[in-house]
N, C-alpha and C positions, 0 to 999 in steps of 0.2 A: 688170775688171782683166785684162790679158793674163797668162796663166799661163806662156808660153814665155819663156826668158831673152832679154833685149833689151840690146844693147850701149849704152854711154853715148852714142855718136854717133847711134845710131838713135833713142834717147829724145829727144836734143836736137833732132834733125830733126823729130820729131813735135811737140815742144813749140813749136818755132819757127813751125809752121803755125798755132798757136793764139794768139789775142789775148784780152785780158780780156773784150772785148765779144763775141767769138765764143763763149767759154765761158759767159758770162752768158746769151746767147741760148739756148745748149744746155740750161742748167739750167732756165731759165724755160719753155722750150717755147712752147706756144700758150696757156698758162694766164694768165687775166686777173685782176688784183688787185681785190679788193672795195674799196668806198669806206671802210669802217671801218678804223681804224688803232689801234695800242696805243702809248701814250706812257709811257715809264718815266724816272724820275729817280733815278739812282744817286749820291746825295750830291753833286749838282751836275753830274754827267755825264749828259747826256740822250740817249735813244735812241728813235727812232720805228720801229715794226715794221709792215710791210705784209705782206699775205698774200692768197692766192686762196681761203682757206678760213676762214669765220667761226668754226666750232667750234674751230679751232686758236687763233685770237686770243682766244677766250673762255677756253680752257684756260690760256693763258699769262697772261691777266689774273688768273685765280684764283691761280696760282702766285706771281706777282709783285705781289700786291695791296698789300703795304706800300710798294712803289715806284711804284705807279700814280699818274700825274699828269695834270693837264689839259693841253690843247694848248699847245705852245711851239715855239720855233725849235730843232729838235733838233741836237745835235752830230753825230750820225751817223744813218743809216737802214739798216735791215736788211730784206731780202726773204726771207720764209719761204714756199717753194713746196711745197705739199702735192701729191705726185705719186707715181707708181710709181718703183721703183728704176731709176735711170738706167743704161741700157746704152749705152756709147760706146766710141770707139777711143782715148780718153785713156790714156796710158801712165803708170802710177803706180809709184813706188818706195816700198818699205816704210820706215817711220820706225822707227829703232832705239830700242827701249824702254830706260828707265833700269835700272840695276843692280838685280837682285832681281825684276824683272818679266819674265814669259814670255808667249809667244804673240804673234800679229800683231794689232795694234789699229788703227793709222793707216797710211795710205799717202798720198803727196803727189806733186804735179807743180808745178814752179816755172815761172812765166811772168815776163816782164819786169814788175817791180813788183807781182807778184801771186803767190798760191799757191792751188792747188786741193788740198783735203784730202778723202780718202775714208775713211769708217769701214768697215773690212774686214768686221766682223760684220753690220752692218745695211745697208750700201750707201748710207747717207746721204753726200751730197757737199756741200762748202762751198767757196765762193769768198771769199778774203780779200784785200782790197786797200785802198788809201787812199780810193778813190772808190766801190767797189762791194763790198757784203757780202751774199752770198746763201747760203741753206741750201735744199737741194732733196732730196726723197725722201719717204718715209712719215713725215713730221714728227710727226703726231699719235700714231702708234704708238711712235715713238722720241723723244718730247718731251724726255727728259732730255739727249739730245745737242744738241738745238736750244737748250735752256736753257744748256748749257755754252758753246755758241757765242756766245750773247748775253752771258753773263758774261765771256767771253774778251775782248770789246771793251773793257769797263771795266778788265779786268786789263791789257790792252795800254796803255791810256791811263795807268794808274797807274805802270806801269814806265817809260813814256816821261817821266813827271814825276819819276823818280828813286826811286820806291818799290821795295822789294826783296821778292820773293815768298818766302813760307815755307809749307811743308807742315804746317799746324797749324790747330787749332781756336782760337777766341778768345771770351772773355767779358769783360764790363765791369761794374764796380761802383764807383759814385760817381766816374765819370770815369777810374778806374784799370783798366788792361787786364791780363788773365791769358791767356797763350798756353799751349796744350797740344799737344805734339808726341809722336810715338811711332813706333816701327818698324812695318812693315806688319802690319795686323791687331792693333795694340797696344791698341785700345779708347779712343782719344781722343774719339771721338764719344759713346760711352757715358758716359765720365767727364764730358764737357761737359754732357750732358743731365741727368745726376744732380745736378751742381752747380747747374743751372738751377732745380732744385726750391727752392733758396734764393731767395726773391723779391728779395733784394738784387742778384742777378746779372741782367744782360741779355745776350741773344745778340748776338755780334759777327760771328762767322763759323764755318763748320763745317770746311772743309778747305783753305782758302787764306787766309792771313793776310799782310797787307802791312805792312811797317815802314819808317820813315823817321827817321833820326837827325838831331837838330839840331846835333850835334857838341859839345853842352854837357851831355851826360848825360841828355837828354830824348829818348825814342823814341816817336814817334806810331805808332799802329796803325790800319789800316782793314780792314774785312771786305768780302766780296762778297755779293750777294743770292742766294746759292746755299743752299738749305735743307738741313738734315741729311738724309742718305740712309743709312738704317740697315738692319741685318739683323735677323731675328726674335729672336736671342738678346738683343738690347737691349730689344726690345718686351716680351717675356713677363716680364721682371723689373722693369719700370717701370709701375706702375699707371696713370699718366697716359697711357701710350702704348697701352694695351690695345685701345682702339677702332680702332687701325690695322689690326687683323686680326679675324677672326670668332672667337667663343668656341670653335667646333669646331676651327679651325686652331690656336688656342692649346693646346687639349687634346692635339692631335697632336704639337705641338712639345715639350710638356712630357714626352712619352714618349721623346724621342730621347736617346741618350747625350750627355753634356756635350760630348765632343770633336766629335761630328757636328753638334751645334747651333752650336758656336762657328764651325765652318768653313762653315756653310750660307750660300750667296749667294742672297739673296731680298730685293731692295731695296724699301724703303718711304720715301716722303718725309714728313718731320715738318714740318707747317705750324705755325710758331711762334705766330703771332697767335691762331688759334682755340684752340690747346691751352694756351698759357701766358699769353695776355692781350695787349691791343693796344699796351701800352707796353713790351714786353719785347725789342724790337729796337733796337739802336743801330748807328751807322755808324763811329764814330771814338772812340779812347781813347788815353790816355797809358799805354803798356805798361810795367809795373814788374816783373812776375814771369813766368817761363817754366818750365813743368814738362815734363820729358822722361820718357816712360814707357819704362823699360828693364827692366820686370818680365817674368817668364816664367810661362807657364801651368802648367808641371810643377814649379816651384820649391817646395820645402818650407818655406823660411824665410818668416817673416811679411813682408808688404810694408812698406816703410819709405821715407820721404821725407827726402832729405838735401840740404842746400844744397851746391852745387858752384861751382867757378870754371871757367867754360866755356873760358877761355883755356888752362887746364890739361887740359881734357877735350874736346879737339877731335874725338875719336872719336865724340862724341854729335851733332856738327853734321850728320852724314848723315841724322839723323832729321828735321831741319827744312829742310834745303836742298832746293830744288826747281827743276828746269829750267823756263824759261818755256814750252816746248813748241812744237809746230809752228804754232800759230795766231799766235804773237807776231810782230808786225811792228815793226821799229825805226822811229824817227822819220824816218830817211832813206829809208824804204821797203824796206829790205832785211830778209830773214828769217834767222833762225838755222838752221843745219843740225843734223842729229841727232848730230853729233860735238862740238857745243859743250859745254863743261863749266862748272860753277858754280865760283865763286871763294870758297873758305872765308874768305879774309881780308876780303872785302867784307862777309860776314855778321858776322864778329867785330867789325868797325868799327861796323856798324849796331846790333849788340846790346850795345855797351858801355853800361854803366849799368843793365842789367837784372839782377835777381837770379834765378839759375837753381837749379832743384831737379831731382834725379834720383830716380825711383821705381824701387826694386829689390825683389827678393823675389817672392812669388807674387802673382797677380792677385786683389786684394781691394779693390773699389771703395769699400766702406763705410769700411775702415780708412784709405785714402788721403784720402777726403773729410774725415774727422775730423782727420787730421794737417794737411791744407792749411788747414782752417778755423782751426786754432790758429796756424799759421805766418803766416797772412794777417790775423789778429786779427778774424775774422768772428764 
């Protein structure tokens, strides 16, 4: 990325010299794809992944094992190029982050009917268009970003079909869905995994929940095949998750002050099938309940779950509203810019018919689980 300021006209002149195919050639370089491919089926939306690196395909196959499928005519294909960080003259613009987020994360370059996205921290580069989808860079080392790119294709398709994105976890029980949203660091993944200890619940999604209203009081929900990605504080307090870290590391973590442990960023993937069983993942549900975690770590009052009218508490919508982000490409080929805003009224319309609960007071997962079980008649 160029560090010196560049005018809009200069950037446009640079981008006008680039085409989708010239950028694709730049990303792929002289790397040759292996014959092996990985076929994935995301609830009827099919993706074929090609790569020049067999270990990368094998790692993706382990991660996406519940979605692994036999050969088919794929809806889309993705090229994952394992290579060094790309050094080029492409001129990127920083993508403005959502309110409450700080630091540089993504930068982008728009081409006619295509967008190039660069991850600032890792140097991974992605080409997104209707015809070509390429990830290039140290993919094996930063596989989480490649996984996000793969999932973003399904997310784009869902939104093009009219589904609305929510920043929320989701569970399913007997066809009924439960959404869990919370403000940043609110513990929605921890609560979701704790509730999953009840074998009546199945995993729907961890961080992106998609909803679609029939207009007659029924709201469908879909998840994406992105596994829970959690911090050590969640692991050390959940016996089922202890195997994700060594005993020595757990002893070290237990010695940390609670505040330091809560804020520690050290991500681990939770493989649902090996840990919870082969039948514990579902893809769609009729969502009936939504919980918004509005509790506080330093609050003295006991945690309490209260039914609310979301129409009267629109201040809580910010906990679940989510921008589609830089990878989202509309059906007409256009991309959103970073000044695009989410429409609260669209959320209110799609959420009509769902019972909402607000969690207040101090953070107490056991107390909230007990109250929810009573409210949901579990």
